[in-house]
C-alpha positions, 0 to 999 in steps of 0.5 A, spaced: 235 445 164 229 447 160 227 442 154 230 447 149 237 447 151 236 439 152 234 438 145 240 443 143 245 439 146 243 432 144 242 435 137 250 438 137 252 431 140 249 427 134 252 432 129 259 431 132 258 423 132 256 423 125 262 427 123 267 422 126 270 417 121 270 410 123 274 407 118 281 407 122 277 404 128 274 399 124 281 397 120 284 396 127 278 392 129 279 388 123 287 387 125 285 385 132 281 379 130 284 377 124 292 379 125 297 380 130 295 384 136 301 388 140 303 385 146 302 389 153 307 388 159 304 390 165 305 389 173 301 385 177 303 387 184 307 388 188 301 391 192 295 389 187 289 386 191 288 380 187 295 378 189 297 373 195 302 377 199 307 382 196 308 378 190 310 382 183 308 378 177 310 381 170 305 379 166 305 379 158 298 380 155 295 379 148 288 382 149 285 378 155 290 372 154 296 371 158 302 370 153 307 370 159 308 371 166 315 372 170 314 372 178 319 377 182 320 376 189 324 378 195 319 384 197 319 381 204 326 378 205 327 377 212 334 373 212 331 367 217 336 362 214 342 367 216 339 369 223 338 361 225 345 360 224 346 366 229 342 363 235 342 356 239 338 350 237 332 351 241 332 359 240 331 357 232 324 354 233 320 361 234 324 364 228 322 359 223 315 359 225 314 366 222 316 363 215 310 360 212 306 363 217 300 359 216 304 352 217 308 354 224 307 347 227 310 344 220 316 349 220 317 347 228 316 339 226 321 339 220 327 343 224 326 339 231 326 332 227 332 334 223 336 336 230 333 330 233 336 326 228 343 329 229 342 328 236 339 320 235 334 323 240 328 318 241 321 322 242 316 319 246 310 316 243 305 320 246 309 326 244 309 324 237 301 323 237 300 330 240 305 333 234 300 329 229 294 332 232 297 339 232 300 338 225 293 336 222 289 341 226 294 346 223 293 343 216 285 344 216 287 351 219 291 353 213 286 350 208 281 354 211 285 360 210 286 358 203 279 357 201 276 363 204 281 368 201 280 364 194 272 365 195 274 372 196 278 372 189 272 369 186 267 373 188 264 369 194 265 373 200 261 369 205 266 364 204 271 368 207 267 369 214 265 362 214 272 359 213 275 364 218 269 362 223 272 355 223 279 357 223 278 361 230 276 355 233 282 351 231 286 357 234 282 357 240 285 350 241 292 352 240 291 357 245 288 352 250 294 347 249 300 352 248 298 359 251 298 362 244 294 362 238 299 363 232 307 361 233 306 357 239 313 354 239 309 348 242 313 343 238 320 342 242 326 338 241 325 332 244 317 332 244 312 338 246 312 344 251 307 341 255 302 336 255 294 337 253 290 341 259 284 338 261 278 340 257 282 340 250 280 333 248 273 334 249 273 341 245 277 338 240 272 332 239 267 337 239 270 341 233 271 334 229 264 333 229 263 340 227 268 341 221 266 335 217 259 338 217 262 345 215 266 342 209 259 339 207 256 346 207 262 349 203 261 344 198 254 345 197 255 353 197 261 352 191 260 345 188 254 347 185 255 354 183 255 355 176 259 361 176 264 357 181 264 351 176 266 355 170 272 358 173 274 352 176 273 346 171 278 345 165 281 351 167 289 352 167 290 344 167 298 342 168 300 334 168 303 331 173 310 330 169 311 337 168 309 338 175 314 333 177 320 336 173 319 343 177 319 339 183 312 341 185 309 337 191 303 337 195 296 338 193 298 341 186 301 334 184 296 330 187 291 334 183 294 332 177 293 324 179 300 323 183 299 320 190 305 322 193 304 324 200 310 324 205 305 321 211 305 315 207 311 315 203 316 316 208 312 316 215 314 320 221 312 322 228 308 315 228 303 317 221 304 309 220 299 308 225 293 312 222 288 310 217 287 315 212 286 316 204 290 320 199 285 324 195 288 325 188 285 328 182 285 326 174 286 333 170 290 337 174 285 343 173 283 348 178 277 344 180 282 338 182 286 343 186 280 345 190 277 338 191 283 335 193 284 340 199 277 340 201 278 332 201 284 333 205 280 336 211 276 330 212 282 326 212 285 330 217 279 330 221 280 322 221 287 322 223 286 327 229 280 322 231 284 316 231 290 320 235 285 322 240 282 315 241 289 312 241 293 317 245 298 313 249 300 314 256 307 317 258 311 323 258 310 329 253 318 330 252 324 326 252 328 325 259 334 328 256 337 333 261 342 335 256 337 337 251 331 338 254 329 344 259 327 341 266 320 341 269 318 348 271 316 345 278 323 343 279 326 350 279 324 352 286 326 345 289 332 343 285 339 347 285 341 342 279 335 343 275 336 351 276 343 350 274 341 346 268 336 351 266 340 356 266 346 353 262 341 351 257 337 358 256 344 362 256 349 357 252 344 352 249 345 344 248 351 342 243 349 337 237 354 332 234 357 334 228 354 332 221 348 334 217 341 332 215 335 333 211 328 332 214 322 333 210 315 333 212 308 333 208 306 341 209 299 344 207 302 346 201 307 340 199 314 338 201 317 342 207 324 340 209 329 343 213 337 342 212 341 342 218 349 342 218 352 341 225 359 343 227 359 340 234 357 347 237 351 350 240 349 353 234 347 350 227 353 351 222 348 352 216 340 352 216 336 351 209 329 351 208 325 347 202 319 351 202 314 348 198 311 355 196 317 357 193 318 351 189 311 351 187 311 358 184 315 355 178 308 352 176 305 359 175 307 360 168 305 353 165 299 354 168 296 360 166 300 361 159 294 362 154 289 363 159 285 369 160 287 374 165 281 373 169 283 365 170 290 367 172 287 370 178 283 364 180 289 360 178 293 364 183 288 363 188 289 355 187 296 355 188 296 358 195 302 361 196 305 364 202 310 369 201 313 369 208 316 362 206 318 364 199 322 370 201 324 368 208 
C-alpha cells in the first residue's frame, strides 16, 4: 500500500472519529460511576474452564462485582445411594469409592466403619494402623490435586506439574499395596484386603522424607509471590459462626479459627494413638484456606511416620468367617474355605437389624455414612453426607460483593468434588 493511500485512510478515520457524538457515552459513564447500574445475570458453567467439575453457577453481576450466586448441581448424578441398596454389603465398597474420586479411601472407611459397628466387629490393631497410613496418604494426594489445580486457576501453571509429581508417587504406593492406583478397594469390612508387601515401608519412608521438602518449595513459590498474596489475603473471608450455621466443616471451618477435627474430637481407627496438630486460621479468608491445607500435609506426614514406627504385629483383617473372605491360599486345599468363599461372593453376609451413622474427617471435611439394616445381606438404606455438597452452600456468603476474578480464586479454595456433590 502506498503512502498516499495510507494517509487518505487515516484522514478519513479521523474525520469519522471527530463526527461521533460522545455526550451519550459520557452520560452513561457518569451513571455507571455515580448511579445505579443494571445487573447482569450470566451462567458460569456447566463447562466453563474455571469451574471445578460439571458445576453451573448462576451469577448476578454489577459490573465486575458479584451481587449474588446460585449453585446449580445434578449434571453428573449417578444414583449411587440407590445402587448401594441393590448390592450386598461388600459389593457396595467399590461403588462408594467413585463418589469423591479423590478420597476413595475415606469413602470406604466410613462405610466399612458403619457396617462394622452394626456387626459389632472388632478390627485388628494392625489393620487400623494400615488404614490410617493409607487415609493420610490419600489426604496428601487430595491436597496435591487441590493445590495444583488452584495454581492453574491463578495462573501458576508450574504448580500443577510439581503437585502432580508428588501425587504420582503416592499413587505408586497405592498400586504397590493394592494393585490399583485409584479406587483400590483396599479397606474391607473387618480390616484391609492385604498386608503391605515387602518394600512398601521403605518406599513410604522415602516419600515422607521428600514430601515436607516439596511442601517447603511450594510455599517458597507461592507464599512470597505478590500476585498470589493479592489474590489470597483478606479476600472473601467468612466467620466461623456463619460456616457452622451452614454445616461447613473441614479446612474451611478450621481456616476461620474453629479447630473441629473428628480425628481429635471423635477418634476412630486408633487416631488417638498419634500426636499431631490441628492447623487453624484467624480470618477465614482465602489465605487461611490455603495455609491450613498446606500445613495439614506436614501433619499427615507426621501421622504416617508414627504409624509406620509403631505398626503392630498381627492379622490385617478380622478372623470372622461369616463376614471375611477366607485367605486365597486356602481355596486350593480346603473345601470348607471354598464353600465359604462361594457363599460370601454370591449371597454376601447378613447384618443384624439396626441403623448407624459413622463420620470421619476427610480432606474436605466431615464425611459420614448412614446405614440401615433390615437383617438381610443388602442394606435397606445407604445415605452419604459428602462435605463438598454441604460446603457448596458457603459459596454465596463468600463471594457476595467480591470481584468476579476473586470468585474464581475462592471457588478453587473451596475444593469441591462434583462426584461427591451429585452422587
